[in-house]
C-alpha positions as CSV (number, residue, x, y, z in Angstrom):
1,X,3.5,-9.5,9.5
2,X,6.7,-10.6,7.9
3,X,7.4,-13.2,5.1
4,X,9.7,-15.7,6.7
5,X,10.2,-17.4,3.4
6,X,12.5,-16.8,0.5
7,X,9.7,-16.5,-2.0
8,X,7.2,-13.7,-2.5
9,X,4.2,-13.6,-0.2
10,X,0.9,-11.9,-0.6
11,X,-1.4,-10.6,2.1
12,X,-5.3,-10.3,1.5
13,X,-7.1,-8.0,3.8
14,X,-11.1,-8.6,3.8
15,X,-13.4,-6.2,5.8
16,X,-16.8,-6.6,6.6
17,X,-19.7,-4.3,5.7
18,X,-21.0,-2.4,2.6
19,X,-19.1,0.9,3.3
20,X,-15.7,1.7,2.0
21,X,-13.1,1.1,4.6
22,X,-9.7,2.9,4.7
23,X,-7.0,1.1,6.3
24,X,-4.4,2.9,8.4
25,X,-0.9,1.4,7.5
26,X,1.9,1.7,9.9
27,X,4.7,4.0,8.6
28,X,7.2,1.2,8.1
29,X,4.8,-0.5,5.7
30,X,4.3,2.8,3.8
31,X,8.0,3.2,3.6
32,X,8.5,-0.4,2.3
33,X,5.8,0.1,-0.2
34,X,7.6,3.4,-1.3
35,X,10.8,1.6,-1.6
36,X,9.0,-0.8,-4.0
37,X,7.6,2.1,-6.1
38,X,4.1,2.0,-4.7
39,X,2.0,4.6,-3.0
40,X,-1.5,5.5,-2.0
41,X,-3.7,7.3,-4.4
42,X,-6.3,9.9,-3.5
43,X,-8.9,7.2,-3.0
44,X,-6.7,5.2,-0.6
45,X,-5.8,2.5,-3.1
46,X,-2.3,1.2,-3.6
47,X,-0.8,2.2,-7.1
48,X,2.5,2.3,-8.8
49,X,4.1,5.7,-8.5
50,X,4.1,5.9,-12.4
51,X,0.2,6.3,-12.0
52,X,0.1,8.7,-9.1
53,X,0.3,12.5,-9.5
54,X,3.6,14.1,-8.8
55,X,2.3,15.5,-5.6
56,X,1.9,11.9,-4.2
57,X,5.5,10.8,-4.9
58,X,8.1,11.1,-2.2
59,X,10.7,12.8,-4.4
């Protein structure tokens, strides 16, 4: 999915069920998030690198 406009776009993913669902992101999406200063924490949530342990950072 790509934003075809010039302004910021948001994506909301809704999963059914009561259990925790871990999404599998394409490598391109993970790299784009890292380029924006974001990563996945140990619980599988998106978080700014400043809040992640050093072991989760790409550098």
